[in-house]
SEPA-37801 format. One line per field, with one value per residue (C-alpha): residue number from 1; x, y, z; residue in three letters. Coordinates in steps of 0.02 Angstrom, whole numbers, plus 50000, padded with zeros to 5 digits. Last residue first. Layout:
k (NUM; ...)
px (X; ...)
py (Y; ...)
pz (Z; ...)
r (ALA; ...)
end
This chain:
k (678; 677; 676; 675; 674; 673; 672; 671; 670; 669; 668; 667; 666; 665; 664; 663; 662; 661; 660; 659; 658; 657; 656; 655; 654; 653; 652; 651; 650; 649; 648; 647; 646; 645; 644; 643; 642; 641; 640; 639; 638; 637; 636; 635; 634; 633; 632; 631; 630; 629; 628; 627; 626; 625; 624; 623; 622; 621; 620; 619; 618; 617; 616; 615; 614; 613; 612; 611; 610; 609; 608; 607; 606; 605; 604; 603; 602; 601; 600; 599; 598; 597; 596; 595; 594; 593; 592; 591; 590; 589; 588; 587; 586; 585; 584; 583; 582; 581; 580; 579; 578; 577; 576; 575; 574; 573; 572; 571; 570; 569; 568; 567; 566; 565; 564; 563; 562; 561; 560; 559; 558; 557; 556; 555; 554; 553; 552; 551; 550; 549; 548; 547; 546; 545; 544; 543; 542; 541; 540; 539; 538; 537; 536; 535; 534; 533; 532; 531; 530; 529; 528; 527; 526; 525; 524; 523; 522; 521; 520; 519; 518; 517; 516; 515; 514; 513; 512; 511; 510; 509; 508; 507; 506; 505; 504; 503; 502; 501; 500; 499; 498; 497; 496; 495; 494; 493; 492; 491; 490; 489; 488; 487; 486; 485; 484; 483; 482; 481; 480; 479; 478; 477; 476; 475; 474; 473; 472; 471; 470; 469; 468; 467; 466; 465; 464; 463; 462; 461; 460; 459; 458; 457; 456; 455; 454; 453; 452; 451; 450; 449; 448; 447; 446; 445; 444; 443; 442; 441; 440; 439; 438; 437; 436; 435; 434; 433; 432; 431; 430; 429; 428; 427; 426; 425; 424; 423; 422; 421; 420; 419; 418; 417; 416; 415; 414; 413; 412; 411; 410; 409; 408; 407; 406; 405; 404; 403; 402; 401; 400; 399; 398; 397; 396; 395; 394; 393; 392; 391; 390; 389; 388; 387; 386; 385; 384; 383; 382; 381; 380; 379; 378; 377; 376; 375; 374; 373; 372; 371; 370; 369; 368; 367; 366; 365; 364; 363; 362; 361; 360; 359; 358; 357; 356; 355; 354; 353; 352; 351; 350; 349; 348; 347; 346; 345; 344; 343; 342; 341; 340; 339; 338; 337; 336; 335; 334; 333; 332; 331; 330; 329; 328; 327; 326; 325; 324; 323; 322; 321; 320; 319; 318; 317; 316; 315; 314; 313; 312; 311; 310; 309; 308; 307; 306; 305; 304; 303; 302; 301; 300; 299; 298; 297; 296; 295; 294; 293; 292; 291; 290; 289; 288; 287; 286; 285; 284; 283; 282; 281; 280; 279; 278; 277; 276; 275; 274; 273; 272; 271; 270; 269; 268; 267; 266; 265; 264; 263; 262; 261; 260; 259; 258; 257; 256; 255; 254; 253; 252; 251; 250; 249; 248; 247; 246; 245; 244; 243; 242; 241; 240; 239; 238; 237; 236; 235; 234; 233; 232; 231; 230; 229; 228; 227; 226; 225; 224; 223; 222; 221; 220; 219; 218; 217; 216; 215; 214; 213; 212; 211; 210; 209; 208; 207; 206; 205; 204; 203; 202; 201; 200; 199; 198; 197; 196; 195; 194; 193; 192; 191; 190; 189; 188; 187; 186; 185; 184; 183; 182; 181; 180; 179; 178; 177; 176; 175; 174; 173; 172; 171; 170; 169; 168; 167; 166; 165; 164; 163; 162; 161; 160; 159; 158; 157; 156; 155; 154; 153; 152; 151; 150; 149; 148; 147; 146; 145; 144; 143; 142; 141; 140; 139; 138; 137; 136; 135; 134; 133; 132; 131; 130; 129; 128; 127; 126; 125; 124; 123; 122; 121; 120; 119; 118; 117; 116; 115; 114; 113; 112; 111; 110; 109; 108; 107; 106; 105; 104; 103; 102; 101; 100; 99; 98; 97; 96; 95; 94; 93; 92; 91; 90; 89; 88; 87; 86; 85; 84; 83; 82; 81; 80; 79; 78; 77; 76; 75; 74; 73; 72; 71; 70; 69; 68; 67; 66; 65; 64; 63; 62; 61; 60; 59; 58; 57; 56; 55; 54; 53; 52; 51; 50; 49; 48; 47; 46; 45; 44; 43; 42; 41; 40; 39; 38; 37; 36; 35; 34; 33; 32; 31; 30; 29; 28; 27; 26; 25; 24; 23; 22; 21; 20; 19; 18; 17; 16; 15; 14; 13; 12; 11; 10; 9; 8; 7; 6; 5; 4; 3; 2; 1)
px (49233; 49264; 49156; 49155; 49261; 49163; 49218; 49084; 49107; 49002; 48957; 48807; 48810; 48793; 48682; 48659; 48519; 48513; 48487; 48673; 48754; 48887; 49017; 49098; 49282; 49251; 49363; 49359; 49182; 49183; 49071; 48899; 48836; 48691; 48671; 48487; 48500; 48514; 48553; 48623; 48610; 48756; 48741; 48870; 48857; 49013; 48974; 49136; 49135; 49292; 49295; 49439; 49519; 49701; 49732; 49604; 49439; 49370; 49190; 49103; 48949; 48901; 48745; 48693; 48604; 48489; 48379; 48505; 48559; 48638; 48695; 48609; 48703; 48574; 48609; 48446; 48432; 48591; 48544; 48359; 48454; 48565; 48412; 48327; 48487; 48527; 48340; 48363; 48530; 48458; 48443; 48568; 48477; 48522; 48532; 48588; 48570; 48649; 48597; 48622; 48617; 48678; 48613; 48438; 48436; 48384; 48337; 48319; 48270; 48149; 48022; 47869; 47906; 48032; 47951; 47971; 47900; 47899; 48037; 48030; 48097; 48130; 48107; 48162; 48321; 48308; 48349; 48280; 48288; 48356; 48355; 48494; 48458; 48600; 48583; 48454; 48335; 48207; 48125; 47969; 47920; 47825; 47839; 47658; 47632; 47782; 47959; 48040; 47957; 48089; 48058; 48139; 48217; 48288; 48371; 48540; 48548; 48503; 48578; 48483; 48534; 48502; 48545; 48562; 48542; 48499; 48524; 48649; 48772; 48756; 48793; 48932; 49049; 48978; 48863; 48809; 48783; 48940; 49099; 49162; 49203; 49387; 49458; 49624; 49586; 49407; 49265; 49085; 49041; 48971; 48897; 48747; 48764; 48816; 48765; 48838; 48750; 48810; 48751; 48894; 48846; 48835; 49013; 49066; 48995; 49099; 49255; 49207; 49183; 49352; 49455; 49549; 49489; 49313; 49301; 49168; 49119; 49017; 48971; 49036; 48959; 49002; 48890; 48933; 49122; 49256; 49290; 49318; 49512; 49544; 49611; 49461; 49538; 49451; 49341; 49295; 49130; 49056; 48868; 48785; 48648; 48720; 48880; 48797; 48702; 48843; 48951; 48824; 48823; 49011; 49044; 48934; 49003; 49181; 49157; 49075; 48936; 48905; 49020; 48891; 48871; 48987; 49163; 49268; 49406; 49290; 49245; 49412; 49503; 49377; 49375; 49552; 49562; 49457; 49360; 49265; 49155; 49158; 49029; 49071; 49180; 49290; 49386; 49565; 49640; 49835; 49823; 49648; 49704; 49867; 49860; 49666; 49717; 49851; 49721; 49605; 49730; 49791; 49601; 49588; 49763; 49701; 49527; 49625; 49744; 49589; 49500; 49643; 49734; 49901; 49955; 50107; 50055; 50067; 49965; 50008; 49906; 49903; 49771; 49831; 49843; 50033; 50009; 50056; 50203; 50251; 50244; 50202; 50089; 50165; 50118; 50039; 49970; 49908; 49929; 49822; 49897; 49836; 49705; 49572; 49401; 49369; 49525; 49481; 49317; 49400; 49491; 49326; 49250; 49393; 49414; 49222; 49204; 49194; 49160; 49306; 49329; 49272; 49410; 49332; 49446; 49550; 49717; 49719; 49644; 49558; 49552; 49641; 49712; 49734; 49899; 49965; 49811; 49916; 49848; 49778; 49799; 49639; 49738; 49852; 49758; 49590; 49617; 49674; 49484; 49401; 49479; 49420; 49248; 49233; 49293; 49159; 49018; 49083; 49101; 48955; 49065; 49164; 49301; 49375; 49567; 49633; 49805; 49851; 49948; 49993; 50107; 50258; 50229; 50281; 50123; 50008; 50086; 49972; 49816; 49871; 49832; 49902; 49798; 49642; 49665; 49536; 49639; 49788; 49932; 50067; 50229; 50288; 50446; 50447; 50617; 50681; 50838; 50905; 51070; 51041; 50847; 50860; 50919; 50788; 50642; 50723; 50726; 50541; 50477; 50550; 50487; 50302; 50316; 50344; 50210; 50081; 50138; 50140; 49958; 49898; 49987; 49913; 49746; 49774; 49833; 49688; 49553; 49615; 49517; 49543; 49441; 49473; 49643; 49570; 49463; 49543; 49659; 49766; 49918; 49963; 49831; 49909; 49933; 50120; 50199; 50215; 50318; 50474; 50401; 50401; 50251; 50110; 49940; 49839; 49756; 49594; 49535; 49650; 49737; 49622; 49738; 49756; 49789; 49911; 50009; 50011; 50066; 50194; 50271; 50312; 50159; 50207; 50389; 50374; 50250; 50358; 50506; 50394; 50341; 50505; 50561; 50396; 50446; 50620; 50531; 50432; 50241; 50243; 50113; 50031; 50057; 50153; 50089; 50268; 50435; 50478; 50427; 50545; 50481; 50497; 50663; 50686; 50805; 50926; 51027; 50965; 50985; 51146; 51135; 50940; 50976; 51119; 51021; 50865; 50980; 51064; 50897; 50851; 51015; 50997; 50823; 50809; 50953; 50909; 50735; 50582; 50489; 50511; 50501; 50374; 50248; 50325; 50303; 50433; 50597; 50545; 50408; 50413; 50253; 50179; 49994; 49996; 50142; 50316; 50409; 50572; 50707; 50762; 50846; 50977; 51092; 50966; 50823; 50948; 51009; 50836; 50801; 50679; 50513; 50458; 50621; 50660; 50685; 50562; 50601; 50441; 50514; 50462; 50471; 50558; 50623; 50809; 50738; 50665; 50806; 50938; 50824; 50817; 51008; 51056; 50938; 51036; 51204; 51154; 51265; 51279; 51381; 51426; 51255; 51247; 51144; 51115; 51024; 50945; 50889; 50825; 50735; 50547; 50489; 50614; 50522; 50355; 50339; 50261; 50239; 50113; 50018; 49954; 50035; 50199; 50180; 50166; 50332; 50406; 50357; 50405; 50591; 50568; 50536; 50702; 50793; 50733; 50602; 50576; 50690; 50575; 50454; 50335; 50215; 50117; 50068; 49988; 50054; 49923; 49989; 50123; 50213; 50328; 50299; 50166; 50210; 50372)
py (48465; 48420; 48341; 48144; 48032; 47916; 47750; 47633; 47460; 47347; 47158; 47189; 47382; 47495; 47662; 47812; 47916; 48082; 48090; 48153; 48218; 48115; 48190; 48069; 48056; 47874; 47769; 47915; 47946; 48121; 48188; 48206; 48070; 47959; 47926; 47856; 47674; 47592; 47403; 47294; 47112; 47000; 47037; 47087; 47261; 47350; 47532; 47618; 47778; 47875; 48000; 48122; 48170; 48186; 48009; 47946; 47897; 47726; 47684; 47524; 47475; 47297; 47306; 47118; 47140; 47268; 47313; 47404; 47528; 47660; 47573; 47538; 47620; 47717; 47657; 47588; 47519; 47424; 47304; 47288; 47251; 47119; 47015; 47004; 46955; 46807; 46756; 46767; 46685; 46532; 46532; 46420; 46449; 46550; 46712; 46837; 47021; 47139; 47313; 47490; 47635; 47520; 47350; 47311; 47126; 47081; 46891; 46761; 46562; 46611; 46469; 46449; 46275; 46192; 46019; 46028; 46162; 46349; 46411; 46599; 46764; 46940; 46893; 47012; 46989; 47009; 46820; 46757; 46560; 46488; 46326; 46310; 46250; 46203; 46106; 46208; 46352; 46430; 46570; 46644; 46829; 46968; 47148; 47165; 47104; 47057; 47005; 46841; 46667; 46527; 46357; 46203; 46118; 45951; 45885; 45955; 45835; 45882; 45968; 46023; 46139; 46138; 46262; 46414; 46592; 46745; 46941; 46955; 47071; 46974; 46807; 46858; 46790; 46621; 46601; 46475; 46468; 46465; 46348; 46402; 46261; 46225; 46264; 46338; 46512; 46486; 46398; 46417; 46603; 46585; 46408; 46504; 46685; 46852; 47028; 47196; 47355; 47520; 47652; 47675; 47529; 47417; 47437; 47447; 47258; 47205; 47259; 47178; 47022; 47046; 47060; 46907; 46769; 46702; 46557; 46509; 46668; 46588; 46752; 46920; 47056; 47239; 47382; 47572; 47559; 47666; 47592; 47424; 47425; 47253; 47093; 46985; 47005; 47121; 47123; 47314; 47351; 47473; 47456; 47395; 47277; 47150; 47163; 47159; 47009; 46921; 46949; 46859; 46718; 46708; 46692; 46551; 46463; 46498; 46417; 46254; 46175; 46017; 45934; 45970; 45985; 45907; 45832; 46003; 45997; 46120; 46244; 46254; 46301; 46425; 46503; 46515; 46570; 46732; 46845; 46988; 47087; 47267; 47397; 47579; 47579; 47725; 47610; 47690; 47754; 47730; 47732; 47753; 47901; 47854; 47835; 47795; 47818; 47679; 47571; 47591; 47552; 47389; 47345; 47349; 47246; 47119; 47104; 47104; 46962; 46846; 46868; 46829; 46930; 46958; 46785; 46697; 46526; 46435; 46586; 46766; 46831; 46655; 46520; 46360; 46216; 46204; 46218; 46037; 46010; 46079; 46227; 46357; 46496; 46674; 46806; 46684; 46700; 46881; 47053; 47202; 47317; 47439; 47333; 47401; 47341; 47432; 47388; 47193; 47225; 47318; 47158; 47058; 47167; 47137; 46970; 46946; 47050; 46888; 46735; 46668; 46497; 46352; 46238; 46063; 45945; 46088; 46144; 46218; 46379; 46484; 46647; 46797; 46710; 46799; 46828; 46967; 47047; 47191; 47262; 47426; 47464; 47448; 47399; 47281; 47101; 47215; 47233; 47045; 47004; 47133; 47049; 46884; 46946; 47029; 46866; 46762; 46883; 46882; 46703; 46658; 46615; 46478; 46420; 46583; 46597; 46750; 46759; 46878; 47028; 47101; 47244; 47272; 47091; 47041; 47110; 47013; 46853; 46814; 46884; 46770; 46611; 46482; 46310; 46371; 46477; 46616; 46707; 46617; 46734; 46797; 46854; 47027; 47137; 47329; 47407; 47521; 47411; 47319; 47256; 47170; 47183; 47033; 46927; 46986; 46948; 46765; 46711; 46803; 46696; 46534; 46591; 46619; 46442; 46378; 46501; 46421; 46247; 46297; 46367; 46210; 46117; 46196; 46183; 45977; 45978; 46062; 45978; 45806; 45658; 45727; 45713; 45860; 45811; 45633; 45495; 45480; 45568; 45591; 45482; 45387; 45488; 45643; 45755; 45787; 45689; 45746; 45613; 45713; 45864; 45745; 45699; 45718; 45668; 45587; 45462; 45475; 45633; 45718; 45787; 45942; 46025; 46185; 46110; 45982; 46121; 46215; 46063; 46036; 46213; 46379; 46358; 46459; 46435; 46254; 46229; 46308; 46197; 46048; 46092; 46112; 45944; 45865; 45973; 45892; 45731; 45742; 45801; 45923; 46047; 46130; 46307; 46452; 46517; 46568; 46616; 46800; 46930; 47082; 47248; 47398; 47317; 47431; 47550; 47395; 47423; 47278; 47149; 47063; 47076; 47026; 46893; 46836; 46861; 46769; 46617; 46622; 46615; 46468; 46374; 46401; 46369; 46217; 46131; 46171; 46076; 46146; 46216; 46050; 46081; 45996; 46115; 46102; 45946; 45815; 45741; 45601; 45612; 45530; 45454; 45468; 45482; 45666; 45694; 45690; 45841; 45841; 45929; 45770; 45709; 45826; 45794; 45709; 45838; 45974; 45916; 45909; 46103; 46182; 46253; 46436; 46479; 46585; 46749; 46843; 47007; 47123; 47208; 47375; 47365; 47484; 47369; 47391; 47352; 47182; 47141; 47170; 47067; 46919; 46928; 46923; 46785; 46677; 46715; 46727; 46558; 46513; 46350; 46281; 46181; 46151; 46220; 46382; 46507; 46382; 46254; 46414; 46488; 46469; 46648; 46727; 46865; 46957; 47080; 47256; 47381; 47274; 47400; 47261; 47318; 47345; 47178; 47100; 47182; 47115; 46937; 46947; 46986; 46860; 46725; 46751; 46737; 46553; 46511; 46418; 46544; 46679; 46647; 46804; 46811; 46977; 47135; 47278; 47404; 47533; 47700; 47811; 47676; 47679; 47498; 47491; 47521; 47523)
pz (53850; 54028; 54147; 54172; 54068; 54006; 53949; 53848; 53805; 53672; 53699; 53578; 53532; 53666; 53633; 53738; 53757; 53841; 54032; 54053; 53909; 53810; 53686; 53579; 53566; 53521; 53657; 53777; 53798; 53857; 53998; 54068; 54196; 54208; 54024; 53964; 53897; 53726; 53729; 53583; 53586; 53622; 53812; 53924; 53896; 53978; 54044; 54117; 54217; 54246; 54372; 54370; 54549; 54478; 54538; 54437; 54506; 54437; 54424; 54370; 54277; 54202; 54090; 54077; 54252; 54185; 54319; 54416; 54286; 54376; 54529; 54691; 54836; 54908; 55082; 55129; 54946; 54947; 55092; 55009; 54841; 54946; 55012; 54839; 54758; 54884; 54846; 54648; 54655; 54765; 54946; 55053; 55211; 55364; 55296; 55442; 55421; 55540; 55568; 55598; 55705; 55858; 55816; 55732; 55683; 55518; 55498; 55354; 55357; 55508; 55550; 55477; 55406; 55524; 55507; 55320; 55222; 55189; 55270; 55317; 55273; 55352; 55537; 55664; 55771; 55959; 56021; 55856; 55855; 55693; 55616; 55490; 55306; 55201; 55038; 54947; 54971; 54835; 54818; 54854; 54842; 54956; 54922; 54902; 55069; 55179; 55130; 55094; 55085; 55062; 54977; 55047; 54886; 54900; 54744; 54785; 54942; 55111; 55272; 55423; 55564; 55732; 55895; 55817; 55903; 55834; 55858; 55722; 55810; 55975; 55892; 55779; 55918; 55900; 55759; 55843; 56030; 56127; 56163; 55987; 55880; 55824; 55678; 55751; 55707; 55788; 55723; 55684; 55646; 55492; 55417; 55363; 55314; 55333; 55309; 55392; 55364; 55420; 55543; 55665; 55775; 55618; 55563; 55732; 55762; 55610; 55698; 55863; 55761; 55677; 55835; 55822; 55707; 55654; 55532; 55444; 55352; 55234; 55150; 55244; 55161; 55231; 55188; 55235; 55216; 55265; 55444; 55377; 55396; 55313; 55416; 55349; 55182; 55051; 54898; 54847; 54793; 54653; 54653; 54497; 54557; 54442; 54534; 54709; 54676; 54577; 54757; 54860; 54727; 54714; 54889; 54911; 54753; 54820; 54984; 54916; 55010; 54946; 55078; 55204; 55380; 55396; 55425; 55368; 55255; 55131; 55285; 55344; 55192; 55142; 55305; 55313; 55121; 55180; 55066; 55139; 55036; 55052; 55002; 54983; 54843; 54760; 54643; 54605; 54463; 54446; 54271; 54179; 54067; 54034; 53840; 53786; 53597; 53623; 53719; 53563; 53461; 53548; 53559; 53356; 53342; 53456; 53365; 53202; 53260; 53310; 53156; 53055; 52937; 53011; 52976; 53051; 53010; 53171; 53243; 53318; 53449; 53537; 53584; 53658; 53528; 53544; 53731; 53783; 53675; 53517; 53392; 53512; 53468; 53460; 53581; 53726; 53842; 53845; 53928; 53992; 54099; 54236; 54274; 54420; 54389; 54243; 54165; 54176; 54108; 53953; 53926; 53951; 53810; 53688; 53705; 53706; 53536; 53419; 53517; 53636; 53582; 53690; 53769; 53807; 53926; 53996; 53979; 53802; 53812; 53682; 53587; 53642; 53789; 53961; 54056; 54172; 54194; 54302; 54471; 54534; 54710; 54815; 54980; 54896; 54883; 54862; 54677; 54646; 54743; 54630; 54473; 54549; 54573; 54410; 54324; 54412; 54356; 54175; 54165; 54032; 53876; 53968; 54068; 54123; 54104; 54190; 54234; 54387; 54442; 54597; 54643; 54747; 54807; 54984; 55082; 54943; 54993; 55152; 55062; 54905; 55022; 54905; 54888; 54834; 54687; 54665; 54546; 54481; 54534; 54426; 54518; 54556; 54586; 54557; 54492; 54616; 54725; 54576; 54621; 54775; 54765; 54637; 54783; 54914; 54774; 54756; 54915; 54951; 54814; 54878; 55060; 54981; 54929; 55113; 55160; 55047; 55113; 55288; 55293; 55205; 55331; 55473; 55402; 55376; 55565; 55634; 55523; 55608; 55533; 55358; 55199; 55090; 55020; 54938; 54986; 55155; 55245; 55420; 55376; 55220; 55093; 55181; 55340; 55358; 55507; 55672; 55780; 55773; 55877; 56026; 56152; 56022; 56087; 55955; 56043; 55934; 55997; 56142; 56006; 55997; 55868; 55960; 56134; 56054; 55983; 56137; 56246; 56130; 56150; 56043; 55942; 55779; 55794; 55834; 55705; 55559; 55621; 55607; 55446; 55380; 55437; 55352; 55202; 55190; 55220; 55080; 55061; 54920; 54874; 54718; 54667; 54602; 54446; 54375; 54462; 54497; 54356; 54366; 54315; 54186; 54094; 53935; 54037; 54046; 54209; 54303; 54171; 54217; 54410; 54410; 54298; 54399; 54578; 54498; 54459; 54636; 54702; 54602; 54645; 54844; 54849; 54745; 54823; 54999; 54957; 55062; 54892; 54829; 54639; 54530; 54467; 54285; 54199; 54227; 54327; 54446; 54571; 54742; 54775; 54947; 54900; 54922; 54804; 54853; 54746; 54649; 54726; 54824; 54657; 54664; 54519; 54403; 54459; 54429; 54257; 54193; 54218; 54355; 54312; 54346; 54385; 54243; 54329; 54230; 54136; 54107; 53969; 53863; 53677; 53569; 53435; 53515; 53673; 53606; 53507; 53665; 53770; 53655; 53605; 53790; 53828; 53694; 53749; 53944; 53984; 54172; 54205; 54373; 54395; 54209; 54071; 54169; 54055; 53932; 54061; 54175; 54034; 54066; 54106; 54000; 53933; 53966; 53823; 53792; 53674; 53561; 53464; 53346; 53176; 53277; 53345; 53178; 53118; 53291; 53257; 53074; 53140; 53277; 53137; 53055; 53233; 53240; 53355; 53540; 53626; 53557; 53692; 53718; 53856; 53838; 53745; 53818; 53952; 54005; 53954; 54028; 54122; 54279; 54347; 54487; 54670; 54786)
r (UNK; UNK; UNK; UNK; UNK; UNK; UNK; UNK; UNK; UNK; UNK; UNK; UNK; UNK; UNK; UNK; UNK; UNK; UNK; UNK; UNK; UNK; UNK; UNK; UNK; UNK; UNK; UNK; UNK; UNK; UNK; UNK; UNK; UNK; UNK; UNK; UNK; UNK; UNK; UNK; UNK; UNK; UNK; UNK; UNK; UNK; UNK; UNK; UNK; UNK; UNK; UNK; UNK; UNK; UNK; UNK; UNK; UNK; UNK; UNK; UNK; UNK; UNK; UNK; UNK; UNK; UNK; UNK; UNK; UNK; UNK; UNK; UNK; UNK; UNK; UNK; UNK; UNK; UNK; UNK; UNK; UNK; UNK; UNK; UNK; UNK; UNK; UNK; UNK; UNK; UNK; UNK; UNK; UNK; UNK; UNK; UNK; UNK; UNK; UNK; UNK; UNK; UNK; UNK; UNK; UNK; UNK; UNK; UNK; UNK; UNK; UNK; UNK; UNK; UNK; UNK; UNK; UNK; UNK; UNK; UNK; UNK; UNK; UNK; UNK; UNK; UNK; UNK; UNK; UNK; UNK; UNK; UNK; UNK; UNK; UNK; UNK; UNK; UNK; UNK; UNK; UNK; UNK; UNK; UNK; UNK; UNK; UNK; UNK; UNK; UNK; UNK; UNK; UNK; UNK; UNK; UNK; UNK; UNK; UNK; UNK; UNK; UNK; UNK; UNK; UNK; UNK; UNK; UNK; UNK; UNK; UNK; UNK; UNK; UNK; UNK; UNK; UNK; UNK; UNK; UNK; UNK; UNK; UNK; UNK; UNK; UNK; UNK; UNK; UNK; UNK; UNK; UNK; UNK; UNK; UNK; UNK; UNK; UNK; UNK; UNK; UNK; UNK; UNK; UNK; UNK; UNK; UNK; UNK; UNK; UNK; UNK; UNK; UNK; UNK; UNK; UNK; UNK; UNK; UNK; UNK; UNK; UNK; UNK; UNK; UNK; UNK; UNK; UNK; UNK; UNK; UNK; UNK; UNK; UNK; UNK; UNK; UNK; UNK; UNK; UNK; UNK; UNK; UNK; UNK; UNK; UNK; UNK; UNK; UNK; UNK; UNK; UNK; UNK; UNK; UNK; UNK; UNK; UNK; UNK; UNK; UNK; UNK; UNK; UNK; UNK; UNK; UNK; UNK; UNK; UNK; UNK; UNK; UNK; UNK; UNK; UNK; UNK; UNK; UNK; UNK; UNK; UNK; UNK; UNK; UNK; UNK; UNK; UNK; UNK; UNK; UNK; UNK; UNK; UNK; UNK; UNK; UNK; UNK; UNK; UNK; UNK; UNK; UNK; UNK; UNK; UNK; UNK; UNK; UNK; UNK; UNK; UNK; UNK; UNK; UNK; UNK; UNK; UNK; UNK; UNK; UNK; UNK; UNK; UNK; UNK; UNK; UNK; UNK; UNK; UNK; UNK; UNK; UNK; UNK; UNK; UNK; UNK; UNK; UNK; UNK; UNK; UNK; UNK; UNK; UNK; UNK; UNK; UNK; UNK; UNK; UNK; UNK; UNK; UNK; UNK; UNK; UNK; UNK; UNK; UNK; UNK; UNK; UNK; UNK; UNK; UNK; UNK; UNK; UNK; UNK; UNK; UNK; UNK; UNK; UNK; UNK; UNK; UNK; UNK; UNK; UNK; UNK; UNK; UNK; UNK; UNK; UNK; UNK; UNK; UNK; UNK; UNK; UNK; UNK; UNK; UNK; UNK; UNK; UNK; UNK; UNK; UNK; UNK; UNK; UNK; UNK; UNK; UNK; UNK; UNK; UNK; UNK; UNK; UNK; UNK; UNK; UNK; UNK; UNK; UNK; UNK; UNK; UNK; UNK; UNK; UNK; UNK; UNK; UNK; UNK; UNK; UNK; UNK; UNK; UNK; UNK; UNK; UNK; UNK; UNK; UNK; UNK; UNK; UNK; UNK; UNK; UNK; UNK; UNK; UNK; UNK; UNK; UNK; UNK; UNK; UNK; UNK; UNK; UNK; UNK; UNK; UNK; UNK; UNK; UNK; UNK; UNK; UNK; UNK; UNK; UNK; UNK; UNK; UNK; UNK; UNK; UNK; UNK; UNK; UNK; UNK; UNK; UNK; UNK; UNK; UNK; UNK; UNK; UNK; UNK; UNK; UNK; UNK; UNK; UNK; UNK; UNK; UNK; UNK; UNK; UNK; UNK; UNK; UNK; UNK; UNK; UNK; UNK; UNK; UNK; UNK; UNK; UNK; UNK; UNK; UNK; UNK; UNK; UNK; UNK; UNK; UNK; UNK; UNK; UNK; UNK; UNK; UNK; UNK; UNK; UNK; UNK; UNK; UNK; UNK; UNK; UNK; UNK; UNK; UNK; UNK; UNK; UNK; UNK; UNK; UNK; UNK; UNK; UNK; UNK; UNK; UNK; UNK; UNK; UNK; UNK; UNK; UNK; UNK; UNK; UNK; UNK; UNK; UNK; UNK; UNK; UNK; UNK; UNK; UNK; UNK; UNK; UNK; UNK; UNK; UNK; UNK; UNK; UNK; UNK; UNK; UNK; UNK; UNK; UNK; UNK; UNK; UNK; UNK; UNK; UNK; UNK; UNK; UNK; UNK; UNK; UNK; UNK; UNK; UNK; UNK; UNK; UNK; UNK; UNK; UNK; UNK; UNK; UNK; UNK; UNK; UNK; UNK; UNK; UNK; UNK; UNK; UNK; UNK; UNK; UNK; UNK; UNK; UNK; UNK; UNK; UNK; UNK; UNK; UNK; UNK; UNK; UNK; UNK; UNK; UNK; UNK; UNK; UNK; UNK; UNK; UNK; UNK; UNK; UNK; UNK; UNK; UNK; UNK; UNK; UNK; UNK; UNK; UNK; UNK; UNK; UNK; UNK; UNK; UNK; UNK; UNK; UNK; UNK; UNK; UNK; UNK; UNK; UNK; UNK; UNK; UNK; UNK; UNK; UNK; UNK; UNK)
end
């Protein structure tokens, strides 16, 4: 099972006609025609309408909604409706609502409020999914199933406590093994009965919030358990759908770099990945590129769906900036450049009330077609219509991999020391940004990924090293590749216990260094680092974390310039086999990170076509027939003219492009060149 079968990029998004009288539907579809909207996601929050009581199912309204969409020629991504449970369910089964981190049982309200371990929730959500699929599986307009919505949060109730104990029994087998993994000889925590184990919360192991825990092993396992408990909910509904719809693909909408859910563990159970992209500001291009690459990497490079984005502004933040003219188009094409095979919005028509009434929409409250936002949506729809299926199924031919690991993320940020100011996403984003600005195509992959096809593997803040990862990284270098890792890497095993070895633990032979001490300081403390020698020398800033390196074979590439460790290594490169292991021991600023990654990419001839124009993004996708598609995206508001690096046809305009001749991109402009051809 793969992506939905389409002949062009699906374009449209979340549509909630149940909020409106049917005469409004007629207006909506006329506007959809004008904007080339061909796909609608229906029924995401319809549970209270389709099941008004435990023993009553009423599909009258959803039938009309689906029939109208099909009659209007729209393709449908049909949801199970289980994104939020109805009031009657919470009243009939009070245990279905969650208990929060502070131990408070919630009453009915909001949406992320269903206990994933509740038998009533599991039974009734699964049955609703079964009935929705049974009713609509034969409708030719339905091209995919959408289970739940933006899974997230956590629950700490007695049902989850019991589920956690069962999960632990399966994981560890014996209490002796569990006690060893959790290091329970510390603080008299040795468990002698499974019933003694409590979920780690503000009432048990935590203080000052979810990241401050006395026992990292316990908290780490509860994070894993809660992610898998919600995965079980998804799998329950998916299995029910499969009873009557064995062939249509199933997905749920992820939220990018979302800490509570380990999307790598979820990925095998989705037919295709999809995610909701809501950047906080106008300057999020690099962060979005990282997240698109992460979503593409969930399914071994398979294209994903951009399930939601706003055409204008969000409503969930304290400040919700408007997308400037051209940004919605540019960022939509950026998603396609990084592997999106669908471009969808939330929402199609603005809600009249509740928390999302001021959230952006294709159609505003007045229902006008002459707004700037609607015109931009319609213009993008026309471009996608002209493009047809040229990019569908196209893959990214990356030779650079960046490792992303939820376990390392969790372990690093719940650790008591060395510094709570070091944030996993910030470190990963800095290293991804350096590669992105250099124009190299890259994959963001799990630590379990096959690394044999990559020349460069970058593993920032690889705090936890599991299984045979150290050996697989060493194999990359032995055959001539380069591995880059950073401070706070190679520290702990899968149970979050420190390796009984010199830091960086199992990575030490590859890196050729030993670290006995480290220094953590506040952000106001800057230790300059001198990188390189001779005319290549630069001085950059480093902050937050400074490891004191003793080379055991590595050569020094950069040195600290101040404090008692001035003149000692901050960046090293170790010859290993035919390749290298680079170790960055300091929290370098972006200029320093970029300096390191440029040298690595240059060695492998992997710099992009315009490495000195960081605002000009380039990306390549290769279609199933072998056609190479080159994207140029100008993230600057000012135009740029550059020499073309390839010859081909620009698919959005039809113009011929000749390698070596100048091409002009307007501010926030896009070029998509199909190489070769006439």
